[in-house]
C-alpha positions in Angstrom: -103.5 -70.8 -73.0 -105.5 -72.8 -75.9 -104.8 -76.6 -75.6 -106.3 -79.8 -77.8 -106.3 -83.0 -76.9 -105.6 -86.1 -79.3 -106.0 -89.6 -78.9 -102.3 -90.9 -79.2 -103.6 -95.0 -77.7 -106.3 -97.1 -75.7 -104.4 -95.2 -72.9 -102.5 -92.2 -73.8 -103.3 -88.7 -75.6 -101.1 -86.3 -77.0 -101.4 -82.0 -76.3 -101.1 -79.3 -78.2 -100.5 -76.0 -76.1 -100.9 -73.2 -78.4 -100.7 -75.3 -81.7 -97.4 -76.7 -80.6 -97.1 -80.5 -80.2 -96.2 -80.5 -75.8 -96.4 -84.4 -75.5 -98.2 -86.9 -74.5 -99.7 -87.6 -71.1 -102.0 -90.6 -69.6 -105.3 -90.4 -70.0 -105.9 -90.7 -65.8 -103.9 -87.8 -65.6 -105.9 -86.1 -67.8 -109.1 -86.5 -66.6 -108.3 -84.2 -63.5 -108.0 -81.4 -66.3 -111.3 -82.2 -68.0 -110.2 -81.4 -71.3 -112.1 -82.6 -74.5 -110.9 -84.6 -77.0 -110.5 -83.2 -80.8 -111.2 -79.6 -80.0 -109.8 -76.3 -78.6 -109.9 -75.5 -75.1 -108.4 -72.6 -72.7 -107.0 -73.0 -69.3 -105.9 -70.6 -67.0 -101.9 -69.8 -67.0 -101.6 -72.1 -63.8 -103.2 -74.7 -64.7 -101.2 -74.4 -67.9 -98.3 -75.1 -66.4 -99.4 -78.0 -64.0 -100.5 -79.4 -67.3 -96.7 -79.3 -68.2 -95.5 -80.3 -65.2 -97.3 -83.5 -65.9 -96.5 -84.1 -69.1 -92.6 -83.7 -68.2 -93.0 -86.1 -65.2 -95.1 -88.9 -67.5 -92.0 -88.0 -70.2 -89.1 -88.2 -67.9 -90.4 -92.0 -67.1 -90.7 -92.7 -69.7 -87.3 -91.8 -71.1 -85.7 -93.3 -68.0 -87.3 -96.3 -69.0 -85.7 -96.4 -72.3 -82.6 -95.1 -71.3 -82.7 -98.3 -68.9 -82.1 -100.9 -71.6 -79.0 -100.2 -73.0 -76.5 -97.5 -73.9 -78.0 -94.8 -76.1 -76.4 -92.4 -77.9 -78.0 -88.7 -78.2 -79.3 -89.2 -81.7 -81.5 -91.9 -80.7 -82.8 -90.3 -77.6 -83.8 -87.3 -79.6 -84.9 -89.4 -82.2 -87.4 -91.1 -79.5 -88.7 -87.9 -77.2 -89.5 -86.3 -80.8 -91.2 -89.7 -82.3 -92.3 -91.4 -79.8 -93.1 -88.9 -76.8 -93.5 -86.2 -79.3 -92.4 -83.7 -76.9 -91.6 -79.6 -77.8 -88.0 -78.6 -78.8 -87.7 -77.1 -75.5 -88.9 -80.1 -73.1 -87.0 -82.3 -74.9 -83.9 -79.8 -74.5 -84.8 -80.3 -70.6 -84.8 -83.7 -70.3 -81.4 -84.4 -72.5 -79.4 -81.9 -70.2 -81.2 -84.1 -67.3 -80.1 -87.2 -68.6 -76.8 -86.0 -69.2 -76.4 -84.1 -65.8 -77.0 -87.4 -63.9 -74.6 -89.4 -66.2 -78.1 -91.4 -67.7 -76.9 -90.2 -71.0 -73.4 -89.7 -72.1 -72.2 -89.7 -75.8 -68.6 -90.4 -75.0 -69.1 -93.9 -73.1 -71.8 -94.6 -75.9 -69.1 -94.4 -78.6 -66.8 -96.3 -76.7 -69.1 -99.1 -76.2 -70.9 -99.1 -79.4 -67.2 -98.9 -80.9 -65.9 -101.6 -78.8 -69.1 -104.2 -79.7 -68.2 -103.4 -83.6 -64.7 -104.4 -83.3 -66.2 -107.8 -81.4 -67.8 -108.1 -85.0 -64.4 -107.5 -86.8 -65.7 -105.0 -88.4 -63.2 -102.4 -90.2 -62.4 -99.3 -89.5 -63.9 -98.0 -92.3 -67.4 -99.5 -91.6 -67.2 -98.7 -87.9 -66.9 -95.2 -89.2 -69.5 -94.9 -91.1 -71.7 -96.6 -88.5 -71.1 -94.3 -86.1 -71.9 -91.7 -88.6 -75.0 -92.8 -89.2 -75.6 -92.6 -85.9 -74.9 -88.5 -85.8 -71.9 -89.1 -83.8 -69.8 -86.0 -84.1 -66.3 -86.8 -86.4 -64.1 -85.7 -83.8 -65.6 -87.8 -81.2 -65.3 -90.8 -83.8 -62.2 -90.1 -84.3 -61.1 -89.6 -80.9 -62.1 -92.7 -79.8 -61.5 -95.1 -83.3 -57.9 -93.7 -82.5 -58.1 -95.4 -78.9 -59.6 -98.6 -79.5 -58.7 -99.6 -83.1 -54.9 -100.2 -83.7 -53.0 -101.5 -85.6 -53.1 -105.3 -84.0 -57.1 -105.0 -84.2 -57.0 -104.0 -87.8 -54.5 -106.8 -89.3 -56.6 -109.3 -87.1 -60.0 -108.3 -88.6 -58.8 -108.3 -91.7 -57.2 -111.5 -91.8 -60.5 -112.9 -90.1 -62.5 -111.9 -92.8 -60.2 -112.5 -95.3 -60.6 -116.0 -94.3 -64.2 -115.9 -94.1 -63.8 -114.4 -97.6 -61.4 -117.7 -98.8 -63.9 -119.8 -97.4 -66.9 -118.8 -99.2 -65.1 -118.1 -103.0 -62.1 -120.6 -102.4 -58.2 -119.5 -102.6 -57.2 -116.7 -104.6 -54.9 -118.4 -106.8 -57.6 -118.1 -109.4 -58.4 -114.8 -110.9 -62.0 -114.7 -110.4 -61.9 -116.1 -106.8 -59.3 -113.4 -105.7 -62.2 -110.8 -107.7 -64.3 -112.0 -105.9 -62.4 -111.9 -102.9 -61.3 -108.6 -102.9 -65.3 -107.4 -103.6 -66.1 -109.0 -100.9 -63.6 -107.1 -98.6 -63.9 -103.9 -100.0 -67.6 -104.0 -99.8 -67.0 -104.0 -95.9 -64.4 -101.1 -95.7 -61.3 -102.8 -96.1 -58.7 -101.1 -98.1 -58.2 -103.0 -101.7 -54.7 -102.2 -101.0 -54.2 -103.8 -97.7 -55.9 -106.8 -98.6 -53.9 -107.9 -101.7 -50.8 -106.5 -99.6 -51.6 -109.2 -97.1 -53.0 -112.0 -99.8 -49.3 -111.3 -100.9 -47.9 -111.8 -97.9 -49.2 -115.7 -97.2 
C-alpha cells in the first residue's frame, strides 16, 4: 500500500495510507518501518497492517490520557481524535466504541455532570440548554436531563440570585431606566422576561 509520512511535531509524524490520513505515530516507532519523509513509499499488506496497529495503540494511549482529566462529551472526543490525532474515520469510530464499552466515555453521564455544574453556576434553563446544544448533545438527552435536574425550586433560586446581582449592578428597579437595564441583563442570561417581571412584582 502507498504510504506517505509528513512531520507533525519534533517527535511525531502524520501517516497517510492510500492518500487517507490514518493518524500520527512516534518517530521512534516509525524508525522500524524505514518510511522516508514527504515521499510516496510502498509497504506490503502485512507491514501496513502492523503500521495501522501501532497507530491504533499510540492513539489509544493519547485518548486515554485525554479522557483521564475530566468527563468528555462525544463531540469533544470526536474533535480531539479528528483534529489533534488526525485519525481516519474508521479508527476514530473504533476508539470511540472501545471507550464507550469500557465506560470511559458516557454521553448521558457527561450531560448529567455538565448540567449540575451549570446549575451550580446559577445558569438559567435556557442558557444551560444552549450550552448543551453547543456540545452537540442530542436534544432528547438534553431535555431528559434538564427535566430531572432543573426543578422549579432551582429555577426560582437561580432567578432570585441573578436578579440580586443585577440590582446590585444597576440599582433598584423603581426607576424605569434601572428596570430596563435589569430586564436586559436577565434576558441576556436566558431568563424569561415575564418570569422576571412577575418576580419583581412579588417583591
